[in-house]
LOBA-619136 format. One record per residue (C-alpha): residue number from 0; residue in one letter; x, y, z. Coordinates in Angstrom, 3 decimals, padded with zeros to 6 digits. Layout:
BEGIN
(NUM A (X Y Z))
...
END
This chain:
BEGIN
(0 X (000.000 000.000 000.000))
(1 X (001.281 003.423 -000.943))
(2 X (001.888 005.968 001.792))
(3 X (000.691 008.766 -000.450))
(4 X (-001.676 011.081 001.444))
(5 X (-004.937 011.518 -000.449))
(6 X (-006.470 013.828 002.174))
(7 X (-004.556 016.517 004.032))
(8 X (-006.441 018.742 006.453))
(9 X (-004.343 021.516 007.954))
(10 X (-005.546 023.749 010.816))
(11 X (-009.067 023.947 009.429))
(12 X (-011.546 026.269 011.063))
(13 X (-015.143 026.959 010.046))
(14 X (-017.065 029.845 011.598))
(15 X (-020.597 030.943 010.793))
(16 X (-021.910 034.457 011.340))
(17 X (-025.497 035.582 011.668))
(18 X (-026.785 039.138 011.437))
(19 X (-029.783 040.661 013.170))
(20 X (-030.432 042.719 010.040))
(21 X (-030.670 040.595 006.853))
(22 X (-029.490 043.567 004.763))
(23 X (-026.246 043.725 006.715))
(24 X (-025.774 040.020 006.148))
(25 X (-026.269 040.459 002.406))
(26 X (-023.813 043.377 002.306))
(27 X (-021.279 041.320 004.241))
(28 X (-021.548 038.473 001.737))
(29 X (-021.223 040.790 -001.251))
(30 X (-018.274 042.727 000.172))
(31 X (-016.606 039.708 001.755))
(32 X (-016.214 041.659 004.991))
(33 X (-017.921 041.279 008.327))
(34 X (-019.731 044.587 008.660))
(35 X (-021.418 043.616 011.884))
(36 X (-021.066 040.456 013.876))
(37 X (-024.359 039.709 015.559))
(38 X (-023.646 036.104 016.408))
(39 X (-020.630 033.906 015.833))
(40 X (-020.601 030.127 015.878))
(41 X (-017.425 028.095 015.370))
(42 X (-018.347 024.707 013.947))
(43 X (-014.730 023.517 013.555))
(44 X (-011.496 024.642 015.194))
(45 X (-007.874 023.562 014.568))
(46 X (-008.634 020.328 012.702))
(47 X (-005.413 018.744 011.470))
(48 X (-004.834 015.239 010.042))
(49 X (-003.719 013.239 007.005))
(50 X (-005.238 010.117 005.479))
(51 X (-003.171 007.875 003.215))
(52 X (-004.223 005.905 000.171))
(53 X (-006.084 002.727 001.112))
(54 X (-006.961 003.822 004.654))
(55 X (-010.482 003.512 006.037))
(56 X (-011.024 006.116 008.737))
(57 X (-014.115 006.629 010.862))
(58 X (-015.176 010.050 012.107))
(59 X (-017.263 009.846 015.261))
(60 X (-018.767 012.279 017.720))
(61 X (-022.016 013.434 019.215))
(62 X (-024.618 015.391 017.267))
(63 X (-023.334 018.879 016.563))
(64 X (-019.669 017.960 016.882))
(65 X (-018.861 019.105 013.315))
(66 X (-018.645 015.780 011.467))
(67 X (-020.843 016.683 008.509))
(68 X (-019.313 020.154 008.228))
(69 X (-015.847 018.602 008.027))
(70 X (-016.911 016.200 005.278))
(71 X (-018.490 019.005 003.263))
(72 X (-015.230 020.962 003.480))
(73 X (-013.211 017.930 002.381))
(74 X (-015.573 017.415 -000.559))
(75 X (-015.299 021.066 -001.571))
(76 X (-018.942 021.937 -000.855))
(77 X (-017.962 024.381 001.881))
(78 X (-014.869 026.551 002.183))
(79 X (-013.034 026.722 005.498))
(80 X (-012.855 030.066 007.275))
(81 X (-009.184 029.363 007.993))
(82 X (-006.801 026.556 007.147))
(83 X (-006.541 024.395 004.053))
(84 X (-007.642 021.042 002.651))
(85 X (-005.810 019.156 -000.074))
(86 X (-007.357 016.098 -001.753))
(87 X (-005.845 013.982 -004.513))
(88 X (-007.879 011.937 -006.947))
(89 X (-011.586 011.607 -007.652))
(90 X (-013.964 011.982 -004.694))
(91 X (-017.304 010.219 -004.595))
(92 X (-019.539 011.206 -001.689))
(93 X (-022.801 010.189 -000.048))
(94 X (-023.309 013.188 002.201))
(95 X (-027.068 013.481 002.386))
(96 X (-029.812 011.109 001.374))
(97 X (-030.806 011.882 -002.217))
(98 X (-028.452 014.851 -002.531))
(99 X (-027.672 015.629 -006.162))
(100 X (-030.644 013.615 -007.426))
(101 X (-033.296 015.445 -009.440))
(102 X (-036.654 014.257 -008.054))
(103 X (-038.482 014.501 -011.400))
(104 X (-035.834 012.429 -013.198))
(105 X (-035.937 008.654 -013.230))
(106 X (-033.275 006.646 -011.445))
(107 X (-031.670 005.838 -014.793))
(108 X (-031.575 009.510 -015.797))
(109 X (-030.068 010.411 -012.441))
(110 X (-027.334 007.834 -012.969))
(111 X (-026.218 009.655 -016.124))
(112 X (-026.638 013.024 -014.422))
(113 X (-024.403 011.998 -011.526))
(114 X (-021.869 010.623 -013.976))
(115 X (-021.783 013.909 -015.874))
(116 X (-021.258 015.809 -012.610))
(117 X (-018.307 013.544 -011.858))
(118 X (-016.832 014.104 -015.328))
(119 X (-017.875 010.876 -017.071))
(120 X (-019.214 010.796 -020.606))
(121 X (-022.597 009.297 -021.455))
(122 X (-020.876 006.303 -023.034))
(123 X (-018.700 005.717 -019.956))
(124 X (-021.763 005.698 -017.706))
(125 X (-023.626 003.443 -020.130))
(126 X (-020.839 000.897 -019.741))
(127 X (-021.228 001.092 -015.956))
(128 X (-025.001 000.985 -015.937))
(129 X (-025.262 -002.796 -015.760))
(130 X (-023.111 -002.979 -012.636))
(131 X (-025.033 -000.113 -011.037))
(132 X (-028.376 -001.752 -011.785))
(133 X (-027.228 -005.115 -010.439))
(134 X (-025.813 -003.707 -007.196))
(135 X (-028.765 -001.400 -006.479))
(136 X (-031.278 -004.195 -007.163))
(137 X (-034.289 -001.882 -007.284))
(138 X (-035.804 -003.524 -010.364))
(139 X (-038.303 -001.538 -012.400))
(140 X (-037.973 001.430 -010.058))
(141 X (-034.834 002.372 -011.982))
(142 X (-037.167 003.817 -014.613))
(143 X (-039.444 005.576 -012.124))
(144 X (-039.007 009.197 -010.925))
(145 X (-036.865 009.185 -007.798))
(146 X (-039.437 011.366 -005.995))
(147 X (-041.358 008.114 -005.546))
(148 X (-038.376 006.276 -004.004))
(149 X (-038.220 005.139 -000.436))
(150 X (-035.177 006.135 001.609))
(151 X (-033.841 002.609 001.143))
(152 X (-034.068 002.813 -002.655))
(153 X (-032.399 006.230 -002.576))
(154 X (-029.376 004.904 -000.736))
(155 X (-029.199 001.759 -002.866))
(156 X (-028.970 003.767 -006.071))
(157 X (-026.731 006.504 -004.639))
(158 X (-024.226 004.030 -003.216))
(159 X (-024.232 001.975 -006.415))
(160 X (-023.391 005.057 -008.478))
(161 X (-020.723 006.151 -005.996))
(162 X (-018.804 002.878 -006.133))
(163 X (-019.252 002.408 -009.881))
(164 X (-017.311 005.588 -010.625))
(165 X (-014.098 004.030 -009.251))
(166 X (-013.292 006.847 -006.813))
(167 X (-009.934 007.373 -005.191))
(168 X (-011.752 008.724 -002.107))
(169 X (-015.164 007.491 -000.944))
(170 X (-016.956 009.633 001.648))
(171 X (-020.013 008.223 003.407))
(172 X (-021.988 010.287 005.914))
(173 X (-024.668 008.236 007.727))
(174 X (-026.288 007.279 004.424))
(175 X (-026.059 003.533 005.021))
(176 X (-028.040 003.849 008.249))
(177 X (-031.311 003.763 006.285))
(178 X (-030.437 000.653 004.296))
(179 X (-031.693 -002.764 005.282))
(180 X (-029.323 -005.166 007.021))
(181 X (-028.665 -007.305 003.932))
(182 X (-027.798 -004.269 001.812))
(183 X (-025.544 -002.872 004.547))
(184 X (-023.595 -006.126 004.653))
(185 X (-023.204 -006.005 000.853))
(186 X (-022.000 -002.395 001.074))
(187 X (-019.466 -003.164 003.793))
(188 X (-018.122 -006.049 001.744))
(189 X (-017.692 -003.757 -001.245))
(190 X (-016.033 -001.064 000.856))
(191 X (-013.463 -003.630 002.024))
(192 X (-012.789 -004.614 -001.585))
(193 X (-012.341 -000.962 -002.563))
(194 X (-009.979 -000.403 000.346))
(195 X (-007.887 -003.394 -000.696))
(196 X (-007.677 -001.860 -004.181))
(197 X (-006.290 001.394 -002.780))
(198 X (-009.454 003.460 -002.280))
(199 X (-009.424 005.767 000.744))
(200 X (-012.681 005.668 002.706))
(201 X (-013.924 008.323 005.110))
(202 X (-016.846 006.966 007.093))
(203 X (-019.149 008.904 009.431))
(204 X (-021.737 007.095 011.527))
(205 X (-023.232 006.974 015.007))
(206 X (-022.974 003.191 014.871))
(207 X (-019.719 002.435 016.620))
(208 X (-019.974 -001.261 015.793))
(209 X (-019.807 -000.310 012.102))
(210 X (-016.693 001.739 012.814))
(211 X (-015.129 -001.215 014.625))
(212 X (-016.029 -003.470 011.714))
(213 X (-014.660 -001.227 008.966))
(214 X (-012.131 001.222 010.366))
(215 X (-008.764 000.471 011.963))
(216 X (-008.528 004.190 012.754))
(217 X (-011.067 006.726 014.022))
(218 X (-011.088 010.474 014.604))
(219 X (-013.163 011.788 017.511))
(220 X (-014.696 015.243 017.231))
(221 X (-016.430 017.062 020.064))
(222 X (-017.754 020.624 020.027))
(223 X (-015.894 021.314 016.809))
(224 X (-012.481 020.155 018.004))
(225 X (-010.522 017.024 017.231))
(226 X (-009.948 015.228 020.528))
(227 X (-008.381 011.959 019.387))
(228 X (-006.947 010.502 016.182))
(229 X (-006.036 006.943 017.120))
(230 X (-006.950 003.288 016.773))
(231 X (-010.716 002.886 016.421))
(232 X (-011.212 001.211 019.785))
(233 X (-009.265 003.955 021.601))
(234 X (-011.323 006.707 019.973))
(235 X (-014.581 004.852 020.590))
(236 X (-013.767 004.353 024.274))
(237 X (-013.225 008.101 024.584))
(238 X (-016.455 008.783 022.672))
(239 X (-018.437 006.648 025.091))
(240 X (-016.759 008.314 028.066))
(241 X (-017.801 011.740 026.724))
(242 X (-021.320 010.455 026.157))
(243 X (-021.509 009.113 029.676))
(244 X (-020.457 012.455 031.140))
(245 X (-023.489 014.028 029.477))
(246 X (-025.703 011.357 030.998))
(247 X (-024.103 011.455 034.423))
(248 X (-025.522 014.915 035.159))
(249 X (-028.976 013.322 035.205))
(250 X (-028.088 011.133 038.172))
(251 X (-028.380 012.236 041.768))
(252 X (-025.014 012.879 043.476))
(253 X (-025.331 009.789 045.680))
(254 X (-025.902 007.608 042.633))
(255 X (-023.084 008.873 040.425))
(256 X (-020.918 005.792 040.017))
(257 X (-017.256 005.848 039.234))
(258 X (-017.961 003.331 036.473))
(259 X (-021.457 002.768 035.184))
(260 X (-020.012 001.282 032.023))
(261 X (-016.622 001.272 030.391))
(262 X (-016.901 002.032 027.610))
(263 X (-020.115 003.863 028.259))
(264 X (-023.289 004.517 026.326))
(265 X (-023.230 004.200 022.540))
(266 X (-025.016 007.494 021.957))
(267 X (-026.571 010.391 023.881))
(268 X (-030.026 008.815 023.517))
(269 X (-028.890 005.563 025.084))
(270 X (-031.159 006.153 028.081))
(271 X (-034.784 005.916 026.944))
(272 X (-037.386 006.781 029.543))
(273 X (-040.938 005.510 029.510))
(274 X (-043.290 006.969 032.112))
(275 X (-040.333 007.644 034.465))
(276 X (-041.674 005.519 037.310))
(277 X (-038.251 003.897 037.503))
(278 X (-034.707 004.803 036.493))
(279 X (-031.503 002.805 036.058))
(280 X (-028.885 004.738 038.007))
(281 X (-025.833 002.468 037.966))
(282 X (-024.653 -000.679 036.242))
(283 X (-021.622 -002.928 035.962))
(284 X (-020.377 -006.193 034.494))
(285 X (-017.991 -008.359 036.498))
(286 X (-016.247 -011.622 035.720))
(287 X (-016.099 -014.735 037.884))
(288 X (-013.459 -013.025 040.061))
(289 X (-015.701 -009.965 040.601))
(290 X (-013.526 -007.751 038.426))
(291 X (-015.243 -005.129 036.271))
(292 X (-014.638 -005.945 032.648))
(293 X (-016.124 -005.802 029.184))
(294 X (-014.017 -008.674 027.847))
(295 X (-015.630 -012.030 028.578))
(296 X (-014.638 -015.587 027.799))
(297 X (-017.161 -017.754 025.998))
(298 X (-018.952 -020.140 028.384))
(299 X (-017.423 -018.491 031.472))
(300 X (-019.720 -017.049 034.178))
(301 X (-020.133 -013.307 034.621))
(302 X (-022.552 -011.026 036.439))
(303 X (-024.732 -008.223 035.101))
(304 X (-025.682 -005.905 037.968))
(305 X (-027.650 -002.690 038.036))
(306 X (-029.608 -000.517 040.408))
(307 X (-033.069 000.869 039.752))
(308 X (-034.524 003.802 041.655))
(309 X (-038.287 004.221 041.667))
(310 X (-039.870 007.651 041.468))
(311 X (-043.429 006.391 042.001))
(312 X (-045.048 003.451 043.683))
(313 X (-044.527 000.330 041.559))
(314 X (-045.924 -003.178 041.903))
(315 X (-044.078 -006.213 040.542))
(316 X (-041.615 -004.530 038.155))
(317 X (-039.814 -006.619 035.558))
(318 X (-036.016 -006.484 035.231))
(319 X (-034.168 -007.795 032.209))
(320 X (-031.459 -007.472 029.587))
(321 X (-030.938 -008.177 025.894))
(322 X (-027.819 -008.833 023.823))
(323 X (-027.473 -008.158 020.111))
(324 X (-024.675 -008.800 017.671))
(325 X (-022.809 -006.365 015.427))
(326 X (-025.555 -006.681 012.807))
(327 X (-028.149 -005.465 015.345))
(328 X (-029.789 -008.889 015.651))
(329 X (-031.053 -009.747 019.136))
(330 X (-029.520 -013.065 020.039))
(331 X (-030.093 -013.444 023.783))
(332 X (-032.014 -011.985 026.660))
(333 X (-034.166 -012.751 029.631))
(334 X (-036.032 -011.076 032.465))
(335 X (-037.446 -011.708 035.904))
(336 X (-040.939 -012.382 034.523))
(337 X (-039.722 -015.236 032.322))
(338 X (-038.107 -016.796 035.398))
(339 X (-041.252 -016.300 037.539))
(340 X (-039.344 -014.171 040.056))
(341 X (-041.531 -012.304 042.550))
(342 X (-040.073 -008.803 042.507))
(343 X (-042.324 -007.222 045.153))
(344 X (-043.721 -003.752 045.838))
(345 X (-041.752 -000.507 045.914))
(346 X (-042.559 002.987 047.123))
(347 X (-041.363 006.257 045.638))
(348 X (-037.706 006.794 046.528))
(349 X (-036.895 003.111 047.066))
(350 X (-034.182 001.333 045.073))
(351 X (-033.419 -002.265 044.178))
(352 X (-030.196 -003.959 043.099))
(353 X (-030.673 -006.458 040.279))
(354 X (-028.201 -009.183 039.345))
(355 X (-028.016 -011.772 036.577))
(356 X (-025.355 -014.489 036.648))
(357 X (-024.838 -015.618 033.072))
(358 X (-022.782 -017.679 030.669))
(359 X (-022.647 -016.833 026.985))
(360 X (-021.850 -019.678 024.578))
(361 X (-021.126 -017.201 021.796))
(362 X (-018.403 -017.169 019.195))
(363 X (-015.675 -014.560 019.510))
(364 X (-016.784 -011.093 018.491))
(365 X (-018.370 -007.833 019.615))
(366 X (-021.827 -007.621 021.146))
(367 X (-024.097 -004.994 022.689))
(368 X (-025.920 -005.353 025.974))
(369 X (-029.023 -003.344 026.890))
(370 X (-030.762 -003.134 030.272))
(371 X (-034.420 -002.550 030.958))
(372 X (-036.935 -002.033 033.715))
(373 X (-040.588 -002.472 032.788))
(374 X (-043.904 -003.248 034.439))
(375 X (-047.445 -004.389 033.798))
(376 X (-050.191 -001.778 033.869))
(377 X (-053.717 -002.582 032.708))
(378 X (-052.400 -005.903 031.381))
(379 X (-049.906 -004.123 029.144))
(380 X (-046.120 -004.078 029.355))
(381 X (-044.983 -000.503 030.081))
(382 X (-041.349 000.593 029.800))
(383 X (-040.075 002.506 032.815))
(384 X (-036.498 002.801 031.631))
(385 X (-034.402 001.186 028.910))
(386 X (-030.655 001.684 028.563))
(387 X (-029.917 000.815 024.938))
(388 X (-026.481 -000.575 024.017))
(389 X (-025.076 000.473 027.368))
(390 X (-022.206 -002.023 027.259))
(391 X (-020.019 -003.013 024.331))
(392 X (-018.916 -006.564 025.089))
(393 X (-016.041 -008.427 023.549))
(394 X (-016.357 -012.205 023.672))
(395 X (-013.106 -014.119 023.326))
(396 X (-012.688 -017.827 022.728))
(397 X (-009.779 -020.195 022.318))
(398 X (-011.663 -022.111 019.646))
(399 X (-012.810 -021.335 016.134))
(400 X (-016.412 -022.198 015.314))
(401 X (-018.928 -021.950 012.549))
(402 X (-022.094 -019.965 013.057))
(403 X (-023.092 -017.768 015.971))
(404 X (-022.548 -020.071 018.946))
(405 X (-019.448 -021.404 020.630))
(406 X (-020.827 -024.744 021.820))
(407 X (-019.113 -026.474 024.695))
(408 X (-018.102 -029.767 023.120))
(409 X (-016.154 -032.769 024.319))
(410 X (-014.944 -034.681 021.273))
(411 X (-013.789 -038.273 021.546))
(412 X (-012.337 -040.634 018.989))
(413 X (-012.328 -044.394 019.152))
(414 X (-010.860 -046.423 016.359))
(415 X (-013.498 -048.929 015.209))
END
């Protein structure tokens, strides 16, 4: 792999100005001078990094951290207020769902339009049309106006066009989030192939498991600044720690744990409240030696523990957890109701500590664990509090297996 840098971002800053008087704003734009600064917002500050040919780099951060602004500057859509960006080679970007598509045109017409924008002749795009049509797999909709497309069909066609143009740099900003699971897997497979062929990929998503799957390296942005440019797992750990700090302020001082989860919540909306009768205020995972950890051995015991505080009187609450894999498929879970556990009555202000001792016969890989506290009201299950993807687990195993499970097997041979 060449060490040639295809993207060089040097001390980039992007500042937006708003004016109380629209006329002053217009005059400022025409003259190129700030005549009056009513409000100043710095979206990016001192961003500096290089990305070499063949690298796949994730850009992560909370909403409003500047990820999309940075990508638009790299793609030449926006100009930085200060600093410089140098890119080498053809850039193909999926920055916004349906961006660049003309809604009245058919999918086929938009394919040729996008090709022309990227500098391809009609004949060159005609030669690529078969591959685009096969990868998008939207059938007769290719000849329908794209204004009738679903979000899934939009991303199928947009991604197919992007990869068919053989870019040197592929930029993807959350677009794959709307695709179905099967299409996402096909896209990730193609991205790996493009990377192996020397394509540089810049990937923005809130799905940290996708970053772990695709990106050896990740850049963490927060409040417009670049905090970390390191191995993906290092950056993701810091991202979760930042996320947790925003959640921690919602806990009472006596319930602020030193470690509710390490790494912490996947995103700022990790904690989903129902009717707020109960609230998960601390949680941990410990191994068989009572050590906090997120790395577990297949088929070895571990404990999931969390505390719930009730804000209203509750009768017979239900406590549980679920585990899903990196493709967002739920693969395990249980709760106190399934086990016929009598959980009792609680008054406002009371708390309960919940514990599950588990073994996971899963193959090695990364998994996500969610916690929940629910209850029955009027014969319906009501969510009090769900903590989505609170823990990122890594399962390790000394064996290689096919499929999802790591079955405990004793194999014997006896010559007949």
